[in-house]
C-alpha positions in Angstrom: 13.4 -11.9 -30.7 15.4 -10.6 -33.5 18.9 -10.6 -31.9 21.1 -13.1 -30.4 20.2 -14.0 -26.7 23.8 -13.3 -25.7 23.1 -9.5 -26.7 20.6 -9.1 -24.1 21.0 -7.3 -20.8 19.2 -10.0 -18.4 18.4 -7.1 -15.8 16.9 -4.5 -17.9 13.6 -4.3 -19.7 11.3 -2.1 -21.6 7.7 -2.4 -21.3 5.0 -0.3 -23.3 1.6 0.8 -22.3 -0.2 1.4 -25.5 -3.7 2.8 -24.9 -6.4 3.6 -27.3 -10.2 4.4 -27.3 -12.9 2.4 -29.0 -15.6 5.0 -28.8 -17.0 3.7 -25.6 -14.1 2.4 -23.4 -10.3 3.1 -22.8 -8.3 0.0 -24.2 -4.7 -1.4 -23.6 -3.0 -3.3 -26.3 -1.6 -6.7 -24.7 0.5 -9.4 -26.3 0.4 -13.0 -25.8 3.6 -14.8 -24.6 5.2 -17.2 -26.9 4.9 -21.0 -26.8 8.2 -21.5 -24.8 5.7 -22.8 -21.9 2.9 -24.5 -24.1 0.7 -25.4 -21.0 0.8 -21.6 -19.9 0.0 -20.4 -23.4 -3.8 -19.7 -23.3 -4.7 -16.2 -22.1 -1.2 -15.6 -21.0 -1.0 -12.0 -21.4 1.5 -9.3 -20.8 2.4 -5.8 -21.8 4.5 -5.5 -25.2 8.0 -5.5 -24.2 11.4 -7.2 -24.0 14.9 -7.1 -22.5 17.1 -4.4 -23.5 19.9 -5.2 -26.1 23.4 -4.2 -24.7 24.0 -1.8 -27.6 20.6 -0.2 -27.7 19.1 3.1 -26.1 15.9 3.0 -24.2 14.0 5.3 -26.1 15.1 3.2 -29.2 13.8 0.0 -27.7 10.4 1.6 -27.0 10.0 2.7 -30.4 11.0 -0.5 -31.9 8.5 -2.6 -29.7 5.5 -0.2 -30.5 6.3 0.1 -34.0 6.6 -3.7 -34.4 3.3 -4.5 -32.5 1.3 -1.5 -33.9 2.9 -0.6 -37.4 2.6 3.0 -36.5 6.0 4.6 -37.5 5.7 7.7 -35.3 3.7 7.2 -32.2 3.5 9.4 -29.3 5.7 7.9 -26.7 6.6 9.1 -23.4 9.1 7.5 -20.9 7.0 7.0 -17.6 8.5 5.2 -14.7 11.1 2.6 -13.7 10.0 -0.5 -11.6 12.6 -2.5 -9.7 10.9 -4.3 -7.0 12.7 -7.7 -6.1 9.2 -9.2 -5.9 8.8 -8.5 -9.9 10.3 -11.9 -10.5 8.7 -13.8 -7.7 6.2 -15.9 -9.9 8.1 -19.0 -11.1 5.7 -19.2 -14.1 7.0 -15.8 -15.3 10.5 -16.6 -14.6 10.3 -20.0 -16.2 8.8 -18.4 -19.4 11.5 -15.7 -19.8 14.4 -18.0 -19.1 13.0 -20.4 -21.7 12.6 -17.4 -24.2 16.1 -16.1 -23.6 17.9 -19.1 -22.8 19.6 -17.8 -19.8 18.9 -17.5 -16.1 17.5 -14.2 -14.7 17.4 -12.7 -11.5 16.1 -9.1 -10.6 14.9 -7.2 -13.5 14.5 -3.4 -13.6 11.7 -2.4 -16.2 11.5 1.0 -17.7 7.9 1.6 -18.8 6.7 3.8 -21.6 3.1 5.3 -22.4 2.0 5.6 -25.9 -1.5 6.8 -27.5 -2.9 5.9 -30.4 -5.9 5.2 -32.9 -7.6 1.8 -32.7 -7.8 0.5 -36.3 -9.7 -2.8 -37.5 -6.2 -4.6 -37.9 -6.0 -5.5 -34.3 -8.9 -7.5 -32.6 -10.5 -6.6 -29.5 -10.5 -9.0 -26.5 -14.0 -10.6 -27.4 -13.0 -11.1 -30.9 -9.6 -12.5 -30.2 -10.8 -15.1 -27.8 -13.6 -16.6 -30.1 -10.8 -17.1 -32.7 -9.4 -20.7 -33.4 -5.9 -19.2 -33.6 -5.3 -16.9 -30.6 -3.7 -13.9 -32.0 -0.4 -12.4 -30.6 -2.0 -9.2 -29.7 -5.5 -7.5 -28.8 -7.2 -4.5 -27.3 -8.5 -5.1 -23.8 -10.7 -2.7 -21.6 -8.6 -1.2 -18.9 -11.5 -1.7 -16.4 -11.7 -5.5 -17.1 -8.2 -6.8 -17.3 -7.1 -10.5 -16.5 -4.1 -11.2 -14.2 -1.2 -10.3 -16.4 2.6 -11.4 -16.4 5.0 -9.9 -13.7 3.6 -6.7 -12.3 2.0 -5.5 -15.5 -1.4 -4.9 -13.8 0.1 -2.4 -11.5 2.2 -0.7 -14.5 -1.1 -0.1 -16.2 -2.8 1.4 -13.2 0.1 3.7 -12.5 0.0 4.7 -16.3 -3.6 5.6 -16.1 -3.0 8.0 -13.2 -0.2 9.6 -15.1 -2.5 9.8 -18.3 -4.9 11.6 -15.9 -2.3 14.1 -14.8 -0.9 14.6 -18.3 -4.2 15.3 -19.9 -5.0 18.0 -17.4 -2.0 19.7 -18.7 -2.3 19.0 -22.3 -5.9 17.9 -23.1 -5.0 17.9 -26.9 -3.0 14.7 -26.5 -6.2 12.7 -26.1 -7.0 13.2 -29.7 -4.2 10.8 -30.5 -6.6 8.3 -29.6 -9.8 9.6 -31.2 -10.9 8.7 -34.8 -10.6 11.3 -37.6 -14.1 12.5 -37.0 -16.1 12.0 -33.7 -19.3 13.0 -31.9 -19.2 15.2 -28.7 -20.6 12.1 -26.8 -17.5 10.0 -27.8 -15.1 12.7 -26.8 -16.9 13.1 -23.5 -16.8 9.5 -22.8 -13.1 9.5 -23.4 -12.7 12.0 -20.8 -14.7 10.1 -18.4 -12.7 7.2 -18.9 -9.5 8.9 -18.3 -10.8 10.9 -15.3 -12.8 7.8 -13.8 -15.6 10.4 -13.2 -19.1 11.0 -14.8 -19.2 14.5 -16.6 -22.4 16.6 -17.1 -23.3 17.1 -20.6 -23.8 20.8 -20.4 -20.7 21.5 -18.4 -18.7 19.4 -21.0 -20.3 21.6 -23.8 -19.3 24.7 -22.2 -15.7 23.8 -21.1 -14.5 21.5 -24.0 -16.6 21.6 -27.0 -16.0 25.5 -27.7 -12.2 25.0 -27.9 -10.5 26.6 -31.1 -8.9 23.1 -31.8 -12.3 21.3 -32.1 -13.8 21.9 -35.4 -17.5 21.2 -36.3 -18.2 19.3 -39.6 -21.3 19.3 -41.8 -21.8 15.7 -41.1 -24.1 13.8 -39.0 -24.5 10.4 -37.9 -26.3 7.9 -40.3 -28.8 5.2 -39.9 -29.0 5.6 -36.0 -32.1 5.0 -33.8 -31.3 8.1 -31.7 -31.1 11.6 -32.7 -28.1 12.1 -35.1 -25.2 13.7 -33.5 -23.0 16.1 -35.4 -19.2 15.0 -36.3 -16.3 17.2 -35.2 -12.5 16.9 -36.0 -9.3 18.0 -34.4 -7.2 20.5 -35.6 -3.8 20.2 -34.5 
């Protein structure tokens, strides 16, 4: 934490649900808690977030958090929801970690959650890669359908965010391309839609309803060195 602990509001925090797509499954970026409680360090995961500084705007805090963990300067960010249940700090391990981190006692904490969508790059490892490294990294992508128990109520926040993403994508389907690679196949795009909706999508129906949109442009490029029939690549036109 880059500011003096006395400059934190111990009752308000910002947590960010950063979602990406690896071509097969929807992923969420998780960070590892620091070594304030060493015996609880391994696989001690949470959403990227922190307490709010007393002189800081909520949106400013969310942008600072997302930029610091992803390196992306202008991410798509949307304030999502507030969580203020008294049970948020009922786990003594969570309380001990946070009190050791900020050097002060805490009570009830209200968190404002933010949703951000972005393209996955090779700079940040996936779960299986991170867990096999001798030096466990401070962040990694995890499949949203296979999450461990996270700190505080972060599992609940992720599930609520996925429902919000489904609602938003129904109104603005173009936003999903924030998570797609620069060029992609129809199968990859269909898989993302299936992951967001939680439903299997018929290939023919998907081609009729989605692939003929004016913002999806076919390229004169096809997959290379694949064992199946090579698929055509497309790109998104903003």
